[in-house]
C-alpha positions, 0 to 999 in steps of 0.5 A: 238642445234637441238632444234632450227631446231625442233622449226623452223619445228613446226613454219612451221607447224603452219604457214601453218595452220594459212594460211589455216584458215586465222588466227593468232596463239596465242599458239602452244601446244606440247606433249613432252616425255622423250625419244623424244630426245628433251630438253624441256628448249632448245626448249622453249629457241629456240621458240622466235628465230624460230618465228622471222619474221614469223606470229608466232612472239609473240606466245607461245609454251606450252609444256605438259610433257608426262610421261614414260609409259611401259608395264610390261610383268610379271605384265601384266600392264602399269607402269609409270617409274620415271626414264629411268631404264626400270624396273617395279617399282612393280616387278623389271622385265625388261620392254622394251615395251614403251607405252608412252614417245617418243612423240614430237607432236603438238596436238593443236593451239590457234588461233585468228582472222587474223590481 
């Protein structure tokens, strides 16, 4: 399960920031797209294990789902896809240009005073 190694990398990033700020991390906020290659439920399950014996023990992982958004060259517009079909939902043209959906991004940390 590569989600555990991803969770461990996120913990390392957050630990570094906690040390830099001399703060306790209460929650890590992550953006996750459907093309990231990461299974959200597996990542959430791996979080507690990845945090064991670290300064992040007891912290939360808050995942924001990012929709799959593509650019349709025929409509000349961005379209949100409900599935990974890569066809414009309006005109049914192929839409290979991904605008959003590959994200695996830590975008915020909730911090508290160091214990």
